N, C-alpha and C positions, 0 to 999 in steps of 0.2 A: 301808487308810490309817489312818485313826484311827478310834475307837469311842466317839464320846462321843454322848449322848442328846440327843434334840431340846430338851428343857429347860433343858442346858447353853448351846446355841446361843441359844436365847431369852432367858436370863440374860444372855450377852455381847451380844446385839443390843439389849437393853432398856438396859444400861450406855451401850453406845457408837454404837448407831445404824449398826452394820456387820452386814450378813446373813450367813447361813451360806454362801453360796455364795463371798464375798468372803474371809470366814474359812479356807474350805478351800483355795481357791486362795493366799491368802498363806501357808498351813501347808506347801502342796508347793513353794512358790518356797523358804521357809525352809530345807527339808529338802535342798535342792540348793544352798544357801548355806553359807558357811564363815564361821558366826557368832564366830569367833576371829579373824576380820579385821575390825580397827576400821572401815575404810571401809565394808564391807558391811553391818556392825551399824549406823552411822549412816545408811545409806542407809534400812533398814528401819525405824529408829525415825522417821524425817523422815515415810516413807510412813504408817506408822500414826497419825503426828498428823494428816496431812492427810486419812486416811479417817474418822477421829474428829472431826475440827473442833476439835482441840485445839492449842494451839501448846507444843512442847516446848523449854524456854531451854535456853542453852548449858550450864548448871550441871546441870540434870535429866539431858541427854542423857550429859554425861560420866560422872554416876553410874550411869545404866543399863550405859553400857559397860562401866566398870570392874566391876560386878557381875555381867556375863555374862562378862566375860573371866577374871574370878576365880573361876567357878564357884559364884556365891552367891546363885543364883537357885533358887527353891523348885522343887522336880521334882515336887508334885503341883497341877496347872493348876487341879482342882476348889476347893482351898483358897485359891486366889488371888480368887474370885467369890464 
């Protein structure tokens, strides 16, 4: 499935308080989803917000959706952290 090191997951967990198992479960769900579908994408954004305990404003959600739909998301996940 994914080949990320434990240090990657530790960095993510430290920043988000979301554990490795939750991340892998979400990743599996995302692989089965159509992220070009705006409704699906908004659902995922809200789910991530709840997981991390962070509120995502409507404006920020709109920006994220636009970036994903327009393929403006970084391809290097490690660079995001």
